[in-house]
C-alpha positions in Angstrom: 20.2 -9.1 3.5 19.6 -12.3 1.6 20.9 -12.1 -2.0 17.9 -13.9 -3.5 14.3 -14.8 -2.7 11.3 -16.2 -4.4 8.4 -14.0 -5.4 4.9 -15.3 -6.3 2.2 -13.4 -8.2 -1.4 -14.7 -7.9 -3.6 -14.1 -10.9 -6.9 -14.6 -9.3 -10.2 -15.3 -11.1 -12.4 -12.6 -9.4 -16.1 -13.3 -9.1 -19.1 -11.3 -7.8 -19.0 -13.4 -4.6 -16.7 -11.8 -2.1 -16.4 -14.8 0.2 -15.3 -17.0 -2.7 -12.7 -14.5 -3.8 -11.3 -14.3 -0.3 -11.2 -18.1 0.2 -9.6 -18.8 -3.1 -7.0 -16.0 -2.6 -6.1 -17.5 0.7 -5.7 -21.0 -0.8 -3.4 -19.6 -3.5 -1.3 -17.7 -1.0 -0.8 -21.0 0.8 0.1 -22.7 -2.5 2.6 -20.0 -3.2 4.2 -20.3 0.2 4.4 -24.1 -0.3 6.6 -23.4 -3.3 9.1 -21.4 -1.2 7.8 -17.9 -1.9 8.7 -15.2 0.6 6.8 -12.4 -0.9 3.3 -12.9 -2.5 1.4 -10.4 -4.6 -2.3 -10.4 -5.2 -4.2 -8.5 -8.0 -5.9 -5.1 -8.0 -9.5 -5.3 -6.8 -9.1 -9.0 -5.8 -12.2 -9.1 -3.6 -14.6 -7.4 -5.9 -15.5 -7.0 -9.6 -13.7 -4.0 -11.0 -16.0 -1.1 -11.9 -17.4 2.2 -10.5 -20.8 0.5 -10.0 -19.2 -2.1 -7.7 -16.8 -0.1 -5.5 -19.4 1.2 -3.0 -21.1 -2.2 -2.6 -17.9 -4.1 -1.9 -16.1 -1.4 0.0 -14.9 -2.1 3.6 -13.2 -0.3 6.4 -9.6 -1.3 7.1 -9.4 -3.3 9.2 -12.3 -5.3 7.9 -13.2 -8.7 6.5 -10.8 -8.8 3.6 -7.8 -7.4 5.5 -8.5 -9.9 8.3 -8.1 -12.7 5.8 -4.9 -11.1 4.5 -3.5 -10.8 8.0 -4.3 -14.5 8.7 -3.0 -15.7 5.3 0.3 -13.8 5.8 0.8 -15.2 9.3 -0.1 -18.8 8.5 2.1 -18.9 5.4 4.9 -16.8 7.0 5.1 -14.5 3.9 5.1 -10.8 3.1 1.7 -10.4 1.5 1.0 -7.5 -0.8 -2.8 -7.6 -0.7 -3.5 -6.4 -4.2 -6.2 -3.8 -3.7 -9.7 -3.5 -2.3 -12.3 -0.8 -2.3 -11.8 1.0 1.0 -14.4 3.2 2.8 -13.1 5.8 5.2 -14.8 9.0 6.4 -17.5 8.8 3.7 -14.9 8.5 0.9 -13.9 5.5 -1.2 -10.3 4.6 -2.1 -8.6 1.9 -4.1 -6.3 0.6 -1.4 -3.4 -1.9 -1.1 -2.7 -3.3 2.4 0.6 -5.1 3.0 1.0 -7.6 5.8 4.2 -9.0 7.3 4.8 -12.7 8.2 3.6 -12.0 11.8 0.2 -11.0 10.4 0.7 -7.2 11.1 -0.3 -4.6 8.6 2.9 -2.8 7.6 1.7 -0.5 4.9 -1.5 0.9 3.4 -1.2 2.4 -0.1 -4.1 4.3 -1.6 -3.9 4.6 -5.4 -2.6 8.0 -6.1 -3.4 8.4 -9.8 -7.0 7.7 -10.6 -7.8 5.9 -13.8 -9.7 8.5 -15.9 -9.3 7.8 -19.6 -11.2 8.1 -22.8 -10.1 6.3 -25.9 -12.9 7.0 -28.4 -14.6 3.9 -29.7 -12.7 1.6 -27.3 -12.9 2.5 -23.7 -14.0 5.3 -21.4 -13.5 4.8 -17.6 -13.6 7.3 -14.8 -12.5 6.1 -11.4 -12.9 9.6 -10.0 -16.7 9.2 -10.4 -16.6 7.2 -7.1 -13.0 7.1 -5.8 -10.8 9.6 -4.1 -7.0 9.6 -4.6 -4.5 8.7 -2.0 -1.8 11.2 -1.1 1.2 9.3 0.0 4.1 7.4 -1.5 4.4 3.9 -0.1 7.4 1.6 0.5 8.1 -1.2 2.9 11.2 -3.1 4.1 11.7 -6.8 4.1 14.8 -8.8 5.1 15.5 -9.1 1.4 15.1 -5.6 0.0 13.0 -2.5 0.1 9.8 -2.6 -2.0 7.8 0.2 -3.6 4.1 -0.1 -4.1 1.8 1.4 -6.8 -1.6 0.4 -8.1 -2.3 0.0 -11.8 -2.5 3.5 -13.3 0.3 4.6 -10.9 2.6 2.5 -13.2 2.2 5.0 -16.0 3.9 7.7 -14.0 7.7 7.2 -14.3 8.4 9.8 -11.6 6.9 7.6 -9.0 9.2 4.6 -9.9 12.2 6.9 -10.0 11.5 8.3 -6.5 11.0 4.7 -5.2 14.3 3.6 -6.8 16.2 6.6 -5.3 14.8 5.7 -1.9 16.4 2.3 -2.2 13.7 0.1 -3.6 14.9 -2.8 -5.6 11.5 -4.3 -6.3 8.4 -2.4 -7.5 5.0 -4.1 -7.3 1.9 -2.9 -9.1 -1.4 -4.8 -8.6 -3.2 -3.7 -11.7 -6.1 -4.5 -14.1 -5.4 -3.2 -17.5 -8.1 -3.9 -20.1 -8.3 -5.3 -23.6 -7.3 -2.0 -25.2 -4.5 -0.8 -22.9 -3.3 -4.3 -22.0 -1.9 -5.4 -25.3 -0.6 -1.9 -26.1 1.1 -0.9 -22.9 1.0 -3.4 -20.0 4.3 -5.2 -20.7 6.0 -2.1 -22.2 5.4 0.0 -19.1 6.7 -2.7 -16.8 9.9 -3.1 -18.9 10.3 0.6 -19.1 10.0 1.1 -15.3 12.5 -1.8 -14.8 15.2 -0.8 -17.2 15.0 3.0 -16.4 15.6 2.3 -12.7 17.5 -1.0 -12.8 14.9 -2.7 -10.5 12.7 -5.7 -10.6 9.0 -5.0 -11.5 6.1 -7.3 -10.7 2.5 -6.8 -11.7 -0.6 -8.8 -10.6 -3.7 -8.7 -12.7 -7.0 -10.5 -12.1 -7.6 -13.4 -14.5 -9.6 -12.6 -17.6 -13.4 -12.9 -17.4 -14.9 -12.3 -20.8 -18.3 -12.0 -19.3 -17.4 -9.2 -16.9 -18.4 -5.6 -17.5 -14.6 -4.7 -17.4 -12.5 -7.4 -19.0 -9.0 -7.5 -17.5 -6.1 -8.3 -19.8 -4.4 -10.7 -17.3 -0.8 -11.6 -18.2 0.6 -10.9 -14.7 4.4 -10.4 -15.2 7.8 -10.1 -13.5 10.5 -8.2 -15.3 14.2 -8.1 -14.3 16.5 -5.0 -14.1 17.8 -5.8 -17.6 14.3 -5.3 -18.9 13.7 -9.0 -19.6 10.3 -10.7 -18.8 11.3 -13.6 -16.5 7.8 -14.8 -15.7 4.5 -14.2 -17.3 0.9 -15.6 -16.9 -1.6 -16.2 -19.7 -5.2 -15.0 -19.2 -6.4 -17.7 -16.8 -6.2 -18.1 -13.0 -2.6 -19.2 -12.1 0.3 -18.5 -9.8 3.6 -17.4 -11.4 7.0 -17.4 -9.7 10.3 -15.5 -10.1 13.5 -15.7 -8.2 14.5 -12.1 -7.3 18.3 -12.1 -7.5 19.7 -9.0 -5.8 23.3 -9.8 -6.7 22.3 -9.8 -10.4 20.6 -6.4 -9.8 23.9 -5.1 -8.3 25.9 -6.5 -11.2 23.6 -4.7 -13.7 24.0 -1.4 -11.8 27.8 -1.8 -11.8 27.9 -2.6 -15.5 25.7 0.3 -16.6 26.2 2.8 -13.7 23.4 5.3 -14.6 22.8 6.2 -11.0 26.3 7.6 -10.6 26.2 9.2 -14.1 23.0 11.3 -13.6 23.5 15.0 -14.1 21.9 16.2 -10.9 23.3 19.6 -11.7 20.9 19.8 -14.7 17.8 17.9 -13.7 16.2 16.1 -10.8 13.1 14.1 -9.8 12.3 14.7 -6.1 9.5 13.7 -3.8 7.5 16.4 -2.0 7.0 14.1 1.0 8.6 11.1 2.6 7.3 7.7 1.6 5.1 6.0 4.3 6.0 2.6 5.4 
């Protein structure tokens, strides 16, 4: 496996016009590939405004219009493309779904968000994804020539157990398309990423939509990449942009050798295990 590769995170300005979202996402994937990126990450709900009132209107089957674009974009740019997420319709149910495509244009993974975003912070934000969405029921990893990658969507990042299981299954990069808001964003967005990274000695990348102050749900933005030491190595502001990070797997190895927590775990006293195999 190659010891280093470039990762790009696309912080897309999402509008109410699906065709515009798709064409701009495709152009930014091409731009990222032109900068040498081998893996490209799109934001949560990149083809649709985020909100329970929008999911059914923008939902698609997979394969469908949005995943067709992702397939073509991955193939023309020769990248592994983590397609953020889209509202997916299947069997009369809606899911928040991330489709991943390989450089040949083939879909190599479909992750449905497993933890639904149902919160109530009085006076600040109340949101119930479960009003319209159903949860996925599988863990999701995929292999690249560089390293194994674990996938979660937004609220999935709050669950440390998921990251721990991915790490123990050999993932060295965790990717979370996500749209935190103006309450949870400044409080927890970076903290959670740094926590997942340092706990598991992995790289963590998040892709948020760009901030739109006029939207019904205002995303925090600040897409980020964190290294296994817990340092932020790349971070966006609030506006549409592409950020880059060089993922150095030799550095990751060095960190694990210097602080060998994996070998020091007391498996005789505690364990975190998965009930099922990860798909991918």
